[in-house]
C-alpha positions in Angstrom: 66.9 50.4 -41.1 63.9 48.8 -42.7 62.4 52.1 -43.9 58.9 50.7 -43.5 57.4 54.1 -42.6 56.6 56.6 -45.4 58.1 59.4 -43.3 61.8 59.8 -43.8 63.9 60.4 -40.7 66.8 62.0 -42.6 64.5 64.4 -44.4 64.1 67.9 -43.0 60.6 69.3 -42.4 59.4 72.8 -42.1 58.0 73.1 -38.6 56.2 76.3 -39.2 53.6 74.6 -41.2 52.2 72.8 -38.0 49.5 74.5 -36.0 51.0 73.6 -32.7 54.3 75.1 -33.5 52.6 78.2 -34.7 50.8 78.5 -31.3 54.1 77.9 -29.4 56.1 80.3 -31.4 53.4 83.0 -31.1 55.0 85.3 -28.6 51.8 87.1 -27.4 50.2 83.8 -26.4 53.3 82.7 -24.6 53.4 85.9 -22.5 49.7 85.5 -21.7 50.1 81.9 -20.5 53.0 83.0 -18.3 51.0 85.7 -16.8 48.1 83.3 -16.0 50.4 80.8 -14.4 52.2 83.5 -12.4 48.9 84.9 -11.2 47.7 81.4 -10.3 51.0 80.8 -8.4 50.5 84.1 -6.5 46.9 83.2 -5.7 48.0 79.7 -4.6 50.7 81.2 -2.3 48.2 83.6 -0.9 45.7 80.8 -0.5 48.3 78.7 1.4 48.6 81.5 4.0 44.9 81.9 4.6 43.7 80.9 8.1 42.3 77.4 8.5 40.3 76.3 11.5 41.4 72.9 12.8 38.6 70.6 14.0 37.9 67.3 15.5 35.2 65.2 13.8 32.9 62.9 15.6 29.7 61.0 15.1 26.9 60.2 17.5 23.2 60.7 18.1 20.8 63.0 19.9 20.1 62.2 23.5 18.9 64.3 26.5 21.1 66.3 28.9 19.3 65.1 32.0 19.3 61.3 32.6 15.8 61.5 34.0 14.5 62.8 30.7 15.8 59.9 28.6 13.6 57.1 27.4 13.0 54.7 30.2 11.4 51.3 30.7 8.8 51.1 33.5 9.4 47.9 35.5 7.1 46.0 37.9 8.4 45.6 41.5 6.4 42.4 42.0 5.7 39.4 39.8 2.2 39.3 38.4 -0.3 38.7 35.6 -1.6 41.4 33.3 -5.3 42.0 33.8 -6.1 45.3 32.1 -4.4 47.9 29.9 -5.5 51.5 30.4 -3.3 53.1 27.6 -2.0 52.2 24.2 1.2 52.8 22.3 1.6 56.5 21.4 -0.8 57.8 24.1 0.2 60.7 26.2 0.1 60.2 30.0 0.5 62.4 33.0 2.5 61.6 36.1 0.5 59.2 38.3 -1.8 57.9 35.5 -2.5 54.2 35.6 -0.9 52.3 32.7 -1.8 48.7 33.5 -3.4 46.7 36.3 -1.8 43.4 37.3 -2.9 40.6 39.7 -1.0 38.4 42.1 0.5 35.1 41.1 2.0 34.1 44.6 -0.3 32.0 46.7 0.5 33.8 50.0 -1.2 36.9 48.6 -4.3 35.3 47.2 -6.5 36.1 50.2 -8.8 39.0 49.3 -9.2 39.9 53.0 -5.4 39.8 53.7 -5.3 43.4 55.0 -8.4 42.9 57.2 -7.1 39.7 58.8 -3.7 41.3 59.4 -5.3 44.3 61.0 -7.3 41.9 63.3 -4.1 40.2 64.3 -2.6 43.6 65.1 -5.6 44.5 67.3 -5.5 41.3 69.2 -1.8 41.6 69.8 -2.2 45.2 70.9 -4.8 44.1 73.6 -2.3 41.4 74.7 0.4 44.0 74.9 -1.8 46.3 76.9 -2.6 43.4 79.3 1.1 42.7 79.9 1.8 46.3 80.4 -0.9 46.6 83.1 0.3 43.4 84.7 3.9 44.8 84.8 2.5 48.0 86.4 0.5 46.1 89.0 3.6 44.0 89.9 5.6 47.2 90.2 3.1 48.6 92.6 3.1 45.3 94.5 6.9 45.4 94.8 6.7 48.9 96.2 4.0 47.8 98.7 6.1 44.7 99.8 9.1 46.9 100.3 7.1 49.3 102.4 5.6 46.5 104.4 9.0 44.9 104.9 10.3 48.2 106.3 7.4 48.5 108.7 7.8 44.9 109.8 11.5 45.3 110.3 10.9 48.5 112.2 8.4 46.8 114.5 10.8 43.9 115.1 13.7 46.3 115.7 11.6 47.9 118.4 11.0 44.5 119.9 14.7 43.9 119.8 15.3 47.2 121.6 12.7 46.3 124.2 14.2 42.9 124.7 17.6 44.4 125.1 16.3 46.9 127.6 14.5 44.1 129.4 17.8 42.2 129.6 19.4 45.2 131.0 16.6 45.6 133.6 16.7 42.0 134.5 20.5 42.1 134.8 20.1 44.9 137.3 17.4 43.0 139.2 19.7 40.0 139.3 22.4 42.0 140.8 19.9 43.4 143.4 18.9 39.8 144.2 22.5 38.8 144.6 23.0 41.7 147.0 19.9 40.9 148.9 20.9 37.2 149.3 24.3 38.3 150.5 22.7 40.6 153.1 20.2 37.9 154.1 23.1 35.4 154.5 25.1 37.7 156.8 22.0 38.5 158.8 21.2 34.8 159.2 24.7 34.1 160.3 24.6 36.9 162.9 21.2 35.8 164.2 22.4 32.2 164.3 25.4 33.2 166.4 23.3 35.4 168.7 20.8 32.5 169.1 23.7 30.2 170.1 24.8 32.8 172.7 21.2 33.0 173.9 20.8 36.6 172.8 18.1 35.9 170.2 15.2 33.6 170.1 14.6 30.6 167.9 11.9 32.5 166.2 14.2 35.3 165.0 16.5 32.7 163.7 13.8 31.0 161.7 12.6 34.3 160.3 16.1 35.2 159.1 16.4 31.7 157.5 13.1 32.2 155.8 14.2 35.6 154.4 17.5 33.9 153.2 15.5 31.3 151.4 13.2 33.9 149.9 16.3 35.8 148.6 17.6 32.6 147.1 14.3 31.9 145.4 14.2 35.5 144.2 17.7 35.2 142.8 16.8 32.0 140.8 13.6 33.7 139.6 15.6 36.7 138.5 18.1 34.5 136.7 15.2 32.9 134.8 13.9 36.3 133.9 17.3 37.4 132.5 17.6 34.2 130.5 14.0 34.8 129.2 14.9 38.4 128.2 18.0 37.2 126.4 15.9 34.7 124.6 13.6 37.5 123.5 16.6 39.3 122.1 17.6 36.3 120.1 14.0 35.7 119.0 13.8 39.4 117.8 17.1 39.0 115.8 15.8 35.8 114.3 12.5 37.4 113.5 14.3 40.3 111.7 16.3 37.8 109.6 13.1 35.9 108.9 11.2 39.0 107.8 14.1 40.0 105.5 14.3 36.6 104.0 10.5 36.2 103.6 10.0 39.6 102.0 13.1 39.3 99.9 11.6 36.1 98.5 8.3 37.8 97.9 9.9 40.8 96.2 12.1 38.6 94.1 9.2 36.6 93.0 7.2 39.7 92.2 10.2 41.2 90.3 10.6 37.9 88.4 6.9 38.0 87.5 7.3 41.7 86.5 10.3 40.9 84.3 8.4 38.0 82.7 5.5 40.4 82.0 7.8 42.9 80.6 9.5 40.3 78.4 6.1 39.1 77.2 5.2 42.8 76.6 8.3 43.5 74.6 7.8 40.3 72.6 4.2 41.3 71.9 5.4 44.7 70.9 7.9 43.1 68.4 5.1 41.0 67.0 2.8 44.0 66.7 5.6 45.9 64.9 6.2 43.0 62.6 2.5 42.7 61.8 2.3 46.4 61.2 5.3 46.2 58.9 3.6 43.3 57.1 0.3 45.3 56.9 2.2 48.3 55.4 4.0 46.0 53.0 0.7 44.4 52.0 -0.9 47.8 51.5 2.0 49.0 49.4 2.0 45.8 47.4 -1.7 46.4 46.7 -0.8 49.8 45.3 2.0 48.2 43.2 -0.7 46.2 41.3 -1.5 49.5 39.5 1.6 50.4 37.4 1.6 54.2 37.1 3.5 56.7 35.0 6.5 58.1 36.9 6.4 61.4 34.9 4.6 63.1 32.0 5.4 61.4 28.7 4.4 59.3 25.7 4.0 55.5 25.7 6.7 54.4 23.2 6.1 50.6 23.2 4.4 47.9 25.2 7.0 45.4 26.1 4.6 43.0 27.9 1.6 42.2 25.7 -1.8 40.8 25.9 -4.1 39.9 28.9 -3.1 37.1 31.3 0.6 37.2 30.4 2.7 36.5 33.5 6.1 38.0 34.3 8.7 38.0 37.0 9.5 40.9 39.4 11.7 43.5 37.8 10.4 42.7 34.3 10.0 45.7 31.9 6.3 46.5 31.2 6.3 49.5 28.9 8.8 52.1 27.5 8.0 55.8 28.1 9.5 59.0 26.6 9.3 62.1 28.8 7.4 65.1 27.4 9.7 67.8 28.5 13.3 67.2 27.5 16.5 69.2 27.2 18.2 67.8 24.1 21.9 67.1 23.8 24.2 65.3 21.5 26.3 62.3 22.5 29.3 62.0 20.2 32.4 59.9 20.1 35.9 61.0 19.3 39.2 59.2 18.8 41.6 58.8 21.7 44.2 60.9 19.9 41.7 63.8 19.9 40.7 63.5 23.5 43.2 66.0 24.9 41.6 68.7 22.7 38.2 68.2 24.2 37.4 70.7 27.0 34.1 71.6 28.7 32.8 74.9 27.3 34.4 74.4 23.8 32.2 75.3 20.8 31.1 72.6 18.5 29.3 72.6 15.1 26.6 70.0 14.7 25.0 68.5 11.5 21.8 66.6 12.2 20.8 63.7 10.0 18.0 64.6 7.6 18.8 68.3 7.7 20.6 69.7 4.6 23.9 71.4 5.3 26.8 72.9 3.4 29.9 72.8 5.6 33.4 74.0 5.1 35.4 72.5 7.9 38.2 75.1 7.7 35.8 78.1 7.4 32.9 77.5 9.8 31.6 81.1 9.1 30.9 80.1 5.5 28.9 77.0 6.5 25.2 76.6 6.2 22.8 74.3 7.9 24.9 73.6 11.0 23.9 74.3 14.6 26.0 75.4 17.5 26.7 73.5 20.7 29.0 73.5 23.7 30.8 70.6 25.3 29.3 69.8 28.7 31.2 66.7 29.8 34.0 64.5 28.5 34.0 60.9 29.6 37.2 59.7 31.4 37.0 56.1 30.3 36.9 54.7 26.8 33.9 52.9 25.4 35.2 49.4 24.8 32.6 48.6 22.1 33.5 51.7 20.0 37.1 52.2 21.0 36.4 56.0 21.4 35.6 58.5 24.1 32.1 59.8 24.8 31.5 63.6 24.7 28.2 65.2 25.7 27.2 68.4 24.0 24.4 70.9 24.8 22.9 73.7 22.6 24.8 76.9 22.4 22.5 79.5 24.0 24.2 82.3 22.0 23.2 80.8 18.6 20.0 79.7 16.9 18.2 76.9 18.7 18.2 73.4 17.4 15.2 72.2 15.3 12.1 71.5 17.3 11.3 68.3 15.4 14.5 66.4 16.1 14.0 63.5 18.5 16.2 61.5 20.8 18.1 58.8 18.8 18.5 60.9 15.6 22.0 60.7 14.1 24.4 63.7 14.4 27.9 64.6 13.2 30.0 67.0 15.2 33.0 69.1 14.5 34.8 70.7 17.4 36.5 73.9 16.3 40.1 74.3 17.4 43.0 76.7 16.6 43.3 78.8 13.5 46.4 77.8 11.5 47.6 78.5 7.9 46.4 76.2 5.2 49.9 75.1 4.3 50.4 74.0 7.9 47.2 72.0 7.9 48.1 70.3 4.6 51.6 69.5 6.0 49.9 68.1 9.1 47.5 66.0 7.2 50.2 64.6 4.9 52.3 63.6 7.9 49.4 62.2 9.9 50.0 64.5 12.9 47.2 65.4 15.4 45.8 68.9 15.6 47.8 71.3 17.8 47.4 70.6 21.5 46.3 73.6 23.5 44.5 74.6 26.7 41.5 77.0 27.0 42.1 80.4 28.3 40.6 79.6 31.7 42.8 76.6 32.1 45.9 78.5 31.2 45.0 81.1 33.7 44.5 78.5 36.4 47.8 76.8 35.5 49.7 80.1 35.8 48.2 80.8 39.1 49.1 77.3 40.4 52.7 77.7 39.2 53.0 81.1 40.9 51.6 79.6 44.1 54.3 76.9 44.0 57.0 79.4 43.5 
C-alpha cells in the first residue's frame, strides 16, 4: 500500500461521532420512517385497486351532422363571364338571393331574341301540324265516303247481275217455247204436206203452214240471240263488279296512302314542335342560370372567381358559402386496433381547441372543461391518407351544450369512455401494449342472446 491518504485504513474510528450514524441509530426516527413507508405502501396498494376508466383517444375537427349544412362551393352549370357581383365576402344571404350575374360566352346563345325566335318557330310548326291534322281528317272522311260509294255501286251492279241472270232464265224459257213451237209447226207442215199430196188440203193451206214453220224458225233464232245477249249482260255485270272493286280499291288505297303521309308529316312536325319546345325550355332555364343564386341561408365565405370579365368553364366553383343554421358534430379518427370498441350511442368526452380543460382520463367525473358527445356513426372503411377510421360524434343531449362560438373546422380531441378496471390492470395493460378490453354494449348483448336462442 502506498499510504497516500491521510486516513488510515487499519485505524478504528468511533462512528457515533458522525451525524448520519446518530440519525440512523436513533430508534424513534427509524420507527417513524417505517410507519411512513408502511402507510405509503398501504395507500399505494389501495390506489392500485381504485377503478380506472379505460378510454380510446382520437383527434379530429368540428364539422356538421347533416351533409347539407357543411360548407359548400356554389358552381356554375354553364360556362360564362362574370358581369356583376351582388354580394361580398362575409355577407349574409338568404335562399334565392342573387350572388353574381354572368353572361354567355358561346356563340350559339349570343342572340338577344333567341327565345322570341324559337317561340315563332314553334308557332309556325304548330300551324303546320294543325294543317296536316286537318288533311288527315279530310282524307279519313274521303276514305269513308269512297267505301260507302263503293258499296252502293257494288249493290247496284249486283242488282244488274241479278236482273241479267233472271233475263237469261226468262230467255232460256222462251227459247224452249220456241223450240216447242217449231217442233209443232214442223209436224203440222208435214201433215198438211201429206194431206195436200193426197188432195185433201189445198196448196194455200200448205203454204200457210210452211210460213208458220219459217216464222217459228226465225223466232227460235231470235230467242237464241236474246239468250246470248242476256248471258253477255251477266258477264258484263260480273266484269263491272270486278272493275268497281278494283277502281275503288285503288282510290281508297291512294287516299289511305295520302292519309298516312299526312299523319307521318303530322307526327314529324309534332316531334319538331316538341324539340323546339324543349329547346325553348332549355333556353329559358339557361337564361335563369345566368343569375347564380344562394341555395340556402348562409354566409359568403370566399369568392373563388374574382373580378369582372373573368371567364370560366361549366362546373367551375364561383363562391364558397357556409349555411346559417347548422347542427354541429365532431369528426374524429381512431386507430384500427380501437375500432371494435366504437359503437353508435357510446358516450365520448370532447376537448375543443382554444377552450381550457383539465382532464383526468381515468376519472372523467373529476375533469373540467370537457363536453359530452355520443357516437353517431362509425365508418366501415379506413381513411387511406390517415390510416385510421372515421367516427362521427354528436352532442349529448343529457349534458351541457357545446359552446356557441365554436365553428366548423375547429380542432377537437376526443376520449371514448370504456370499461372501469383497476388501476393495476390498466398499468399492466399499458406496459404490455395490450388494447383496451373488448366488449359489446348492453343492447348488442341482448340482441346477440336473442339470436342465439332463436338458432337453438
